[in-house]
N, C-alpha and C positions, 0 to 999 in steps of 0.2 A: 342325412339320417335322419327317420320322423321324428319328432317332438316326445312321442312314448314310447318308441324305443329308446331313445336318449335316457331317458325318464328311469327306464324299467332298466336298464344298462347300468347307471350310475349307481343306481339304489341296491341291486345287486354285487355291483364292486364294493360299496360301503360295506355292505352283508358279509361277504366275503373276506375281505380285508378285518373286520372287524372279529368275526370270528374265528380267522388265522390269530390273532392276536390273542383270542381267548383261548383257543386251543393249545398254542404254545406257550404263555401261564398256566395253565391246569394240567400241561405234561410237566412242565418242570416241575411245578410244583408236589404233582404226586409222586416228582423222581423222587424229591428232597425228603418226601413225608416216607416212601419206601426205604429211601437211604437209610435215614432216620432209625424205622422200625428193625431192619436189616442189621443196624451195627451195636444197637442193643441186645439184641440176641444173641448176637454172635459174643460180645461182649459178656453177657451175663452166662452162656459157656464159658467163656475164657475164666469169668471170676472162679465159675465154680471147681474146672481144673486145676486152677492156680491152689487156690485151697488146699485140693485134696496133694498137690504133687510138693508144695512146700514144708510136707508134712516131715520130721527128721525121719531118715532113713529107707523113704518112700522112693526117693526118685531113684535108687539103688538099686529097689526093685525089680529088675526086667522085667516080669513075669506081669508083676502090676501094672506096672504103668503102659505095658501091653495091652492088657486089658481094658484099661481105663480109656485110651485112647480108641479102642476099638468100636469099644459101648458108646461114645460120643459120634463116633463116624455114622451111625445107625440113626442119629438124629437126622429130621426130613431137612433137606437142603445142601445139609453137612457133605462139602466133596472130601474132605479129610484130616488129619491132625499130625501134626508132629512135633517132636518133643529134642531137644537135646539136651546131653548131660554134659556139661563145661568141664567136669573135674576130668572124665576120661575120652572125652570128645566122642560120644557115643550118640546116636541118631536113633530117634523111635519113629517109625510112620507107618500111618495105618496104609494097607494093600492098594488104596487109591492110589498111594505117593511112593510107590514102587519105583516110578520112573521120573525123570522132571523134578526132583526133590530139593537141587540144589540151592536153587533160587531163593527157596524159604528156609533154608539154615543161615542164609548169609543175612538174610531180615533179620532171623533171631539175632545172631553175631553183634549188627549193627544197633537193636534196641538192646541188647545188652549193656556192649560201650555205651552209646547215648541216655539207659537208663530210664527209658520213656517205650509205651506201646509206641506202633508202628500202624500205621491201616493202608493197603495198596488195593488198588483193582487192575486185574489183570486178566490174564485168559490161561487155563490149567486143560491143557489136550483138546483145545478148540471148542472148550465153556468159558462163558464168563465169569470171572470166582471175585470175589471181594478176601481178602487174607488179613487176618488181626495177629499180631504178634506182640508178646511182650515179655519180662525176663521174670526168672524164678531167683528167690532170694531167700535162705535162710533163717533162722529164729537173729543170729547177728546181723542181719542187712547184708551179708554179702552173696556175690549175684553165685548163681550155682547151676544156671543153664535157661532154657525159655523154650516157649510151645507158639507154633504158628497154628491158628485153625480156618484153612480156608472152606468157605461158604457160596454157593450158588447166588448168582444173579438173576437167575432166568426167572423165580418169581415176579421180581419187580421190573423185567422188561414185558415179561406176558402181560401183565398189568398195563403198561406202558403204552405196549402192541395194541391193548385191547380198546385204549382210549384212543389212539391213534384213528384206528377204523373206526372207532364211532365218530370221531370228527370227520373222518372221508366218507361216511355214509351221510353225515347231513348234507355235507358239500354237494353230492350228489343228488340230495334231496332238494337242496337249493336250486343246482344245476336244473333238474327238470323241472321244479316251479317255475325258475325263469323261464326255460322254454313253453311253458303252459300258458303265462303271464306273458309273453309275447303275442302269443296265437290270439289270445282272448285280447288282447290290447290292438291288434292288427284287425280283426274282426268287430271289436264293438265299441273303438277307438280310431284308430287310423283311419276308414272306409267311411265314417260318418265324417269326420273332419275331412277327409280328402274331398267328401263331396261339396260339404259347406265351402272351401275353397275353392273346389272351382267354379260353385252358383258365381260366389263372391267374384270371381276374376270375367264369367260371362256376365256380371251386371256392371263392373266396371267397363267393357268394351262396348257397353248401354244395351244389353240384353234384359230388359226391364221384365222379359214373359219368365224369365226361369223359375223355377219352382223346385225346391228339393223337398221329395219324400221319402222318411227314414219310418225304417220299421220298427224300430226299439221304442219303448217307453222313462225314459229318460231323460236329462239334462240336456242332452245335445238334442233329442227330439225335439226340447220345448223351444231349444237353440233356432232349429230349423223351421218352427213355427212362425218364430218373431221374426228370421231371414224373411219368408216368402209373405208376409202382411209388410213387414220395410219394401218388399221390390213392388210390391201394389202400391202402395202410399208413395214410392219413388215414380214411379208411372204413371200416378195421380198426375204429383207435385208438377212432373215434367211437363203432362201435356197442358196443367195450367198455364204453365211458364211459358209456353209456345203460345197459347192462344193472346197473353197477355205481351207476348215480346210482338205479335202479330200485330194487337192492337195499339201497339205503341209506335212500331213499326211504321202504321197507316197513318197515325196520328201526326208522327214526324213528317211522313211525307206530305199530308195535306198543309203542317203548317210551311214546309219549304215551299209548296206550292203559292200558298197565299202570300210569302214574303216574293217572291216570285212575281206574281201579280201585281203587288205595292211597289215595286221596283221598276216595272213596266207601265204604272200610274206615274212615275214621279219622273220616265222616259217619253211620256204619251207628248208632250208641246214638242217636242224638242223633233222626235219621230215625224209629227206633224209637219214639222217646217222642214224638216228632211226631206217629207215625199212632197210638200208644197212647190219648194224651190224648184225638181226638175219638173215639175208639172207645167208652172208657168213659164219655163223656159219650152215645154212640149207646144203651149199655146201660142207662143207667139212664133215659133217656127211654122207652126202649122199656117198660120195668118201671114207670114211670108212667102209661105210659100205658095199660097193663093193668087198672088200678086205676079209670081214669077216664073209662072209654070211654063211660059217659051226657052225659059233661062236653065239646062240641063242638068248645067254644073250646080247651078245655085241650088236648083232642088234638091240632087243629091247631097250636097253639104248640109241642108238644113233635115233630111230625112238621116244622114249619119246621126247628127246632134241628138234627133227626135228619137233613134234607136238607142246610143249611148244613155239617155238620160230613163227611159224604159227600163234598157238594165239594171241602172242603179237603181231604180224603186223596186226591181224584181228582186235584187239583190237584200235591200232594207227589209221588205217586207218576208220574204223567205230566211232572215236571219233570225226576228221579230218571232214569226209563227215555232220555227226551230226551235227556240228559248222558251216562248211561252208552254208550247206544249208538254202539255203531262206525259211522261216517258216512265216508265219502268227504270233503276238504275241499271247498267249494264257497264262491266267493265271493259276497256279497249285500250290502247297503246295510244296516248296524248301525246302531243308536243306541245308543249307550256305555251314556247315562243308563238304560234300559231293561232289557240289558243285567246293570248292575250291580245292577238292584234286584233282579232275578230269581235273581241270584246271593247275595244278602244272604238269599233265604229258606233257603238250602240250610241256613245257620249260624247261624240262630234261634236252635235248643238253644245251642248253645256260647255264643254270645253272653249267652244269659240265664244258662246254668250258671255262668259264669263273672262274670255281672255287671258285663258291659262295657258300658260307654256309645256308644252309637253317632251319628257327628254328621255331616250330609249338606249338602255346597255345592255344588249344580249351577248351574252358570250359564245362565242362560235362551239360547234358539235357539243352542243348541249343533250344530255341524254333525256330518253323519254322518261315518262311517269304512265304507270299501269292506273285506269281509274275511271270513273265518269265523267264524261265529258261536261256535259248538260250541268253537273252538280258543281263542278271547279270552275265552270265559267259564271255561274251562281256568285259564287264566291269572291272571287275577279273584281268582277260588275258591282256586289255590294260595297268592298273594299275602296274603288276607284271613285265611285260616285262620292262615298263618306269621305274622301280626299280632298273630293271637286269642291262639295259644300262648304269643305272648311274653310276654303278662298273665295269669299264673296268677291272680293273684287282684286282681279290679278293673282298671280302664283305660278310656282312651277310644280308638276307634277312630273316627281322621276320615277320610270319605270328598270329595273335591271333584272336580270335572270341570269343566275350562276350556277352552280354545283358545287357544292360541299361535302367534305366528306368528315363523318362527324357518328359521333352517339346520340342518340335520341334523348330529347329533354326530361330527365327526370328516371333516367337509367344510363345516367353517367357511367359506373362500370360496365355497361355493356359493348360488345366488338363494335367500333365504328364502322359506317357506310357510307354510300355514296347516296343525297340527297340532293334536289333542284330546289332551290329557293328562290322567290318569288318576292324582290321589294318593292313596296310601294310606297315611295317619299313624298309628302306636302310640306308646301312653305307655310300653310295655315295657323291658326288660333292657336293650336297643342290643347293639350290634353294634361290637367291637373291629375295628380297622384290620387288623390283620392277618388277623382271618376276612375283612374286607369284598373284601381281594384275590379271594378264591378261592371267593364263595359260589356266580358259579356255572359252577364248575368240575364237569366229572361225578363223578358218588358223592361229593361234599363234604358233609359232614351235622356240625352240632355235637348233633344230637339222637339219642336213645337207640335210638329209631324211626324208621324213613325210610330210602330209597332212596335222596339224595343225586340225584335227577335233578328234583325239583320245578320250581327255578330254571333248571337247564339249558336244560329242555325250555322252560319259559314265553321265554326270551331266547331260546333257536330262534323259537318263534312270534311273536313281538315283532318280531326280523329276518326274518322271512318277511311280515310286513305290512309290510316298508321303514319300521319302528319302531325305539326303543330306548329302555332300560329304567334310569334314574340310582339310586342310593342314597346317603341319606344318613343318617348315622348318631352317635350319643351314648351310651357305656356310662351304664346306669342313669336315661338323659332317651329312649331311645324311638327308633324309626326312622321312615325317611318314604323309602316307592317312588314312582316317578313314571315312569309307563308315556307314552310318546309316539306316537300312531298318526296316518300321512296324514290330514288331512281328504279326504272327496270332492271331485274337482274342482269339481264343481258347489257346493258349496258350501262353498268355500275364500273365499269373501268373507264367510261369514253369522259370526254372534260375535265377539268383540273380540281384538282383537290390541295383542300390545306392541311 
């Protein structure tokens, strides 16, 4: 039910209930007033009759009594008069009381017995009447009889009925007014509000071109104009936000690419050695081949070695180019284990140079991850390089992958799901508590050389993949970085959970 309809009906209900109460009390009050007036009139007639009949010998004068009550019967609204002579048990009555007069004789006798006037509402010959009965006494105070006067109550009932019809007419008028108000409300309030509501729904669905045109010249029209202006402002604000977001995204991509190139710079010497070693092997085998051209078996052996070393160089260069090449982010199914093994190829020289022992513990049947493999590799490469650099003289690098059934950090009350957890642990120098609080801040670094963006960008990439990074560290014992990435929806039941 519409708000306007509810309001109209509620107000109408209040008015109807209020008027009903007023009408009820008005009619009751009117009845009481008319009752009092009627009783006063009847008692006045009764008093006159009493004075006339209590005179000595008049009650015994039958002709006088009959003439008196006949004259009283002619009064307006008087139904009839009945006089009871107690001495000779004689009853005088007007013509209208020729029948059904016995109850009134009994009322007179009762009033004589109780020595007080009696009032009673009843029906006589199908008409509502009011009877007033009272005793008659002689000069010595002895009861000599009584009188009962019947008065029509139709005057009072007609007045009350007229009041009822008046209030009924008011109710009909109110009902008609309510109908007209409902029609007017529907036309001038419901429809404009419905248009505004529909416009708001369209805007909520992203249709900021929505325009509402109301023909009225009232507050709702002003509201529609304000709504239209708001839609224009929101559209402009959205376009501005999109432009700013695109600029920010492009800047972030540039920063990530810069950090990637900085990482390549750190790998350059190692990659040069990785390529130089197979080139030296190739050169040596070429010289050996020249001296043993007649020995086909030796030539074939040298050619196989040259071919293997060429494949090795090609693989290193392809991986390097694939990592360095600036590409648009694209989501695909990623095997984290394969990605981590490929990343280790980049740091093979650093591992050997610093005599770092690598331990790997990959859980079987790991679920895959939806994400951009290039960005994720940048995260793992940055974390592994940091771990190696924290162990200048030997150490152990432990890489483990497992699936965890948990809730997202910061949303512990949310429904848990499966995550792939990559743990990168080193036995290096460790990180102090005061430093851990800042390691993800832009441009914060404890190295002599570095941009201070590596961990910031890594955290941003992981967040873009709806994951997070946890850090544990102790000075002199090493650090552990744990990367949590949501498992692919189709693989969420794969792997162990805790």
